[in-house]
C-alpha positions as CSV (number, residue, x, y, z in Angstrom):
1,X,0.8,6.7,-8.9
2,X,3.3,4.3,-7.5
3,X,2.4,1.4,-5.3
4,X,4.2,2.6,-2.1
5,X,2.3,5.8,-2.1
6,X,-1.0,4.0,-2.6
7,X,-0.2,1.6,0.2
8,X,0.9,4.5,2.5
9,X,-2.3,6.4,1.7
10,X,-4.5,3.3,2.4
11,X,-2.7,2.6,5.8
12,X,-3.0,6.2,7.0
13,X,-6.6,6.5,5.8
14,X,-7.6,3.3,7.6
15,X,-5.9,4.3,10.8
16,X,-7.4,7.8,10.8
17,X,-10.9,6.5,10.0
18,X,-10.7,3.8,12.6
19,X,-9.5,6.2,15.2
20,X,-12.3,8.7,14.5
21,X,-14.9,5.9,14.5
22,X,-13.6,4.4,17.8
23,X,-13.5,7.9,19.3
24,X,-17.1,8.5,18.4
25,X,-18.6,5.1,19.3
26,X,-16.3,3.7,22.0
27,X,-14.3,6.3,23.9
28,X,-13.1,9.9,23.1
29,X,-9.6,8.9,24.1
30,X,-9.3,7.1,20.7
31,X,-9.2,10.5,19.1
32,X,-5.6,10.7,20.1
33,X,-4.8,8.1,17.4
34,X,-5.8,10.4,14.4
35,X,-4.2,13.3,16.4
36,X,-0.9,11.4,16.5
37,X,-1.1,10.6,12.8
38,X,-1.6,14.4,12.1
39,X,1.5,15.2,14.2
40,X,3.5,12.5,12.4
41,X,2.4,13.9,9.0
42,X,3.5,17.4,10.0
43,X,6.8,16.0,11.3
44,X,7.2,14.0,8.0
45,X,6.7,17.1,6.0
46,X,9.4,19.0,7.9
47,X,12.0,16.2,8.3
48,X,11.3,14.0,5.3
49,X,11.1,10.9,7.6
50,X,7.9,8.9,7.6
51,X,7.6,5.6,9.7
52,X,5.2,4.0,7.2
53,X,7.6,4.7,4.2
54,X,10.5,3.4,6.4
55,X,8.7,0.1,6.8
56,X,7.6,0.0,3.2
57,X,11.2,0.5,2.1
58,X,12.3,-2.4,4.2
59,X,9.5,-4.8,2.9
60,X,9.2,-3.8,-0.8
61,X,11.7,-4.8,-3.4
62,X,13.5,-1.7,-4.7
63,X,14.0,-2.9,-8.3
64,X,10.5,-4.1,-9.0
65,X,7.7,-1.6,-8.9
66,X,4.6,-3.0,-7.3
67,X,6.1,-6.0,-5.7
68,X,5.7,-5.5,-2.0
69,X,5.7,-8.3,0.6
70,X,2.1,-9.2,1.6
């Protein structure tokens, strides 16, 4: 599995998990965060554009696998 996909999956997983936890413990309005991520994932499947991959493409070196800016 390439490094961009692993980074993408980690970012999305952390944001969804944090949104659900905040929605449960703090305020139910936080559940809009994982809801928005779901809408973005649907949109990404239809259009092929993902904001996280867009940012990763700008910050990771294209010729070296696994060398992303930290």
